[in-house]
C-alpha positions in Angstrom: -25.4 -79.4 -10.5 -22.3 -80.1 -8.5 -23.9 -78.6 -5.4 -26.9 -80.8 -5.9 -24.7 -83.9 -6.2 -22.8 -83.0 -3.0 -26.1 -82.5 -1.1 -27.4 -85.8 -2.3 -24.2 -87.6 -1.3 -24.1 -86.0 2.1 -27.8 -86.9 2.7 -27.3 -90.5 1.5 -24.3 -90.9 3.8 -26.3 -89.6 6.8 -29.5 -91.5 6.2 -28.5 -94.7 4.6 -24.9 -95.5 5.7 -25.8 -96.7 9.2 -27.4 -93.4 10.3 -29.9 -95.1 12.6 -28.9 -93.1 15.8 -26.7 -90.2 16.7 -24.1 -92.8 17.8 -23.4 -93.5 14.2 -21.6 -90.1 13.7 -18.1 -89.0 14.3 -17.1 -85.3 14.2 -14.0 -83.5 15.3 -13.7 -82.2 18.8 -13.1 -78.5 19.3 -9.4 -79.4 19.6 -9.4 -81.3 16.3 -9.4 -84.9 17.3 -12.0 -87.3 16.0 -14.7 -87.5 18.6 -17.3 -90.3 18.0 -20.7 -89.5 19.5 -20.8 -93.2 20.4 -18.5 -92.3 23.3 -21.7 -91.1 25.1 -23.7 -94.3 24.4 -26.0 -94.9 27.4 -26.1 -91.2 28.3 -28.9 -88.7 27.7 -27.6 -86.0 25.3 -28.6 -82.4 24.8 -27.2 -81.5 21.4 -27.1 -77.7 20.7 -25.8 -75.7 17.7 -24.1 -72.7 19.4 -22.6 -69.3 18.5 -20.5 -66.8 20.3 -22.0 -63.6 19.0 -25.8 -64.2 19.2 -28.6 -62.9 21.3 -29.0 -66.4 22.6 -25.3 -66.8 23.5 -26.0 -66.3 27.3 -27.7 -69.7 27.1 -24.2 -71.1 27.5 -24.5 -70.4 31.2 -27.8 -72.4 31.5 -26.3 -75.2 29.4 -23.3 -75.4 31.7 -25.6 -75.3 34.7 -27.6 -78.3 33.3 -24.5 -80.2 32.6 -23.1 -79.6 36.1 -26.4 -80.5 37.8 -27.3 -83.6 35.8 -24.0 -85.0 34.6 -23.7 -87.4 37.6 -27.1 -88.8 36.6 -26.0 -89.3 32.9 -26.7 -86.1 31.0 -24.1 -84.8 28.6 -24.5 -81.5 26.8 -22.8 -81.3 23.4 -22.0 -78.0 21.7 -21.7 -77.7 17.9 -20.5 -74.2 16.9 -22.0 -73.1 13.6 -21.6 -69.9 11.6 -24.8 -70.3 9.5 -26.8 -67.4 10.9 -25.5 -63.8 10.2 -21.9 -64.9 10.8 -22.5 -65.1 14.5 -19.8 -67.7 15.0 -16.8 -66.2 13.1 -14.0 -67.5 15.3 -11.7 -70.4 14.9 -12.1 -73.5 17.0 -9.4 -72.2 19.3 -11.1 -68.8 19.7 -14.5 -70.4 20.3 -13.0 -72.8 23.0 -11.3 -69.9 24.7 -14.4 -67.7 24.6 -16.6 -70.4 26.0 -14.2 -71.4 28.8 -13.3 -67.8 29.7 -16.8 -66.2 29.5 -19.1 -69.0 30.5 -16.8 -71.6 32.2 -18.0 -74.2 29.7 -16.8 -77.7 30.6 -19.3 -79.7 28.6 -17.9 -81.3 25.4 -17.6 -79.0 22.4 -17.1 -80.1 18.8 -15.4 -78.3 16.0 -17.3 -75.7 14.0 -19.7 -77.3 11.5 -22.5 -76.2 9.2 -26.1 -77.0 10.4 -27.9 -76.0 7.2 -27.3 -75.5 3.5 -25.3 -77.4 0.9 -22.5 -78.1 3.4 -24.7 -79.3 6.3 -22.9 -81.8 8.4 -24.2 -85.4 8.1 -25.2 -85.4 11.8 -27.5 -82.4 11.2 -29.0 -84.1 8.1 -29.9 -87.0 10.4 -31.3 -84.6 13.1 -33.4 -82.6 10.7 -34.6 -84.9 7.9 -38.2 -86.1 7.9 -37.2 -89.6 6.8 -35.1 -90.2 9.8 -36.9 -88.1 12.5 -40.4 -87.1 11.5 -41.3 -85.6 14.8 -38.3 -83.3 15.2 -37.5 -82.7 11.5 -37.1 -79.3 9.8 -34.4 -76.9 9.0 -32.5 -75.3 11.8 -33.9 -71.8 12.1 -31.2 -70.2 14.3 -28.5 -70.7 16.8 -29.2 -72.7 20.0 -31.7 -75.2 18.6 -31.6 -78.1 21.1 -32.1 -81.8 20.5 -32.7 -84.1 23.4 -31.5 -87.7 22.7 -32.3 -90.8 24.7 -29.7 -93.2 26.1 -30.2 -95.4 23.1 -29.5 -92.6 20.6 -33.0 -91.7 19.5 -34.2 -88.2 19.2 -36.8 -87.5 21.9 -37.5 -83.8 21.5 -36.5 -80.6 19.8 -36.5 -77.2 21.5 -36.2 -74.1 19.4 -33.7 -71.3 20.3 -36.1 -69.1 22.3 -36.7 -72.1 24.7 -34.1 -71.6 27.4 -32.1 -74.7 28.5 -33.3 -74.3 32.1 -37.0 -73.8 31.2 -39.4 -76.1 33.0 -40.2 -78.0 29.8 -36.6 -78.8 29.0 -35.8 -79.8 32.6 -38.9 -82.1 32.7 -37.9 -83.7 29.4 -34.3 -84.3 30.7 -35.5 -85.7 34.0 -37.9 -88.1 32.3 -35.2 -89.2 29.8 -32.7 -89.8 32.7 -35.2 -92.1 34.4 -35.7 -94.3 31.4 
């Protein structure tokens, strides 16, 4: 019963307490400071749940490539480490940050480790995945490296499943279209 009450409270917070865009959420950065997503208001966002020990981990390279190529036009890639799938993100925030910088030269903003599914799902991920808030992109996160493309006004434009590479033609086309709007 307690878990059900927690889940309902988290859902209510995400959906009904001002959760009308991704800009309504504040999470901690990978270094532990509060990092409101509203900091990126007016930018196109590619939000990705990431993990260091996953078959999709090499996507960090393409994510960083997108960030470097399009950041001057207004794209920001945001990484959200999560350990929800076969413990593929076991490290601390410091270990994750060091791994990403050392291995993939990640410079895009990274947030602290969160949960993207289950009873302890972060409110942001409730917002991203709930049918009531986002009917076209809703549904549980199935694996690491699920990507959400967000418009300059904070609305979810598209969802790309893990097997869709960040530098695939469909993702690039969607980013370029969003940047022009």
